[in-house]
C-alpha positions as CSV (number, residue, x, y, z in Angstrom):
1,X,0.0,0.0,0.0
2,X,1.3,3.5,-0.9
3,X,1.1,6.5,1.4
4,X,1.0,10.1,0.3
5,X,1.5,13.1,2.6
6,X,-1.2,15.7,2.0
7,X,-1.8,19.0,3.6
8,X,-5.3,20.4,4.1
9,X,-4.4,23.9,2.8
10,X,-7.1,25.6,0.7
11,X,-5.2,25.2,-2.6
12,X,-4.5,21.5,-1.8
13,X,-8.2,20.5,-1.4
14,X,-10.2,19.5,-4.4
15,X,-13.7,18.3,-4.3
16,X,-13.1,16.3,-7.5
17,X,-10.1,14.5,-6.1
18,X,-10.3,10.8,-6.7
19,X,-8.0,8.8,-4.4
20,X,-7.1,5.4,-5.8
21,X,-7.9,2.4,-3.6
22,X,-4.3,1.5,-3.2
23,X,-3.3,5.0,-1.9
24,X,-3.8,6.2,1.7
25,X,-3.6,9.9,2.4
26,X,-1.7,11.0,5.5
27,X,-3.1,14.5,6.4
28,X,-0.4,16.8,7.7
29,X,-1.3,19.6,10.2
30,X,-1.1,23.1,8.7
31,X,2.1,25.0,9.0
32,X,4.3,22.0,9.6
33,X,7.0,21.8,6.9
34,X,9.2,19.8,9.3
35,X,6.8,16.9,8.8
36,X,7.2,16.9,5.1
37,X,10.3,14.8,4.2
38,X,11.1,16.7,1.0
39,X,11.6,19.9,3.1
40,X,14.5,18.1,4.8
41,X,16.0,17.2,1.5
42,X,15.9,20.8,0.3
43,X,17.4,22.0,3.6
44,X,20.3,19.4,3.2
45,X,20.9,20.4,-0.4
46,X,21.0,24.1,0.5
47,X,23.3,23.7,3.4
48,X,25.7,21.2,1.8
49,X,25.7,22.2,-1.9
50,X,24.0,25.5,-2.6
51,X,24.8,27.8,0.3
52,X,27.0,30.9,0.2
53,X,27.0,31.0,-3.6
54,X,25.9,33.5,-6.2
55,X,24.3,32.2,-9.4
56,X,24.7,34.4,-12.5
57,X,21.3,33.3,-13.9
58,X,18.4,30.8,-13.6
59,X,20.2,28.3,-15.8
60,X,23.2,28.1,-13.5
61,X,21.0,27.8,-10.5
62,X,19.1,25.0,-12.2
63,X,22.3,23.2,-13.3
64,X,23.8,23.5,-9.8
65,X,20.6,22.3,-8.1
66,X,20.4,19.3,-10.6
67,X,24.1,18.5,-9.8
68,X,23.4,18.6,-6.1
69,X,20.3,16.4,-6.5
70,X,22.3,13.9,-8.5
71,X,25.0,13.7,-5.8
72,X,22.3,12.4,-3.4
73,X,22.4,8.6,-3.2
74,X,19.6,6.3,-1.9
75,X,21.2,5.9,1.6
76,X,21.6,9.6,2.1
77,X,18.0,10.3,1.1
78,X,16.8,7.5,3.4
79,X,18.8,9.0,6.3
80,X,17.5,12.6,5.6
81,X,13.9,11.6,5.2
82,X,13.6,9.1,7.9
83,X,11.1,10.0,10.6
84,X,9.4,8.0,13.3
85,X,6.0,9.4,12.6
86,X,5.9,7.9,9.1
87,X,6.7,4.5,10.4
88,X,4.0,4.8,13.1
89,X,1.5,5.9,10.4
90,X,2.2,2.9,8.2
């Protein structure tokens, strides 16, 4: 069974949303970015690869962000995204 984190913010709620039977929504409380694992990934990338730098344009920013993302291996992502609350919810 797959789990998908979902906030209840106004722009994330759609009355026409059809949730597949094999997907379970985990509703996150509002204003809680620390509970969203991808926020941890962005924080790690900023602090380890993208901080204290100037980018001449969007293309350079995009290239450097892509390079930083590609340096992340599966074990690193697992360690950054691991949270006890996800295990309890599953």
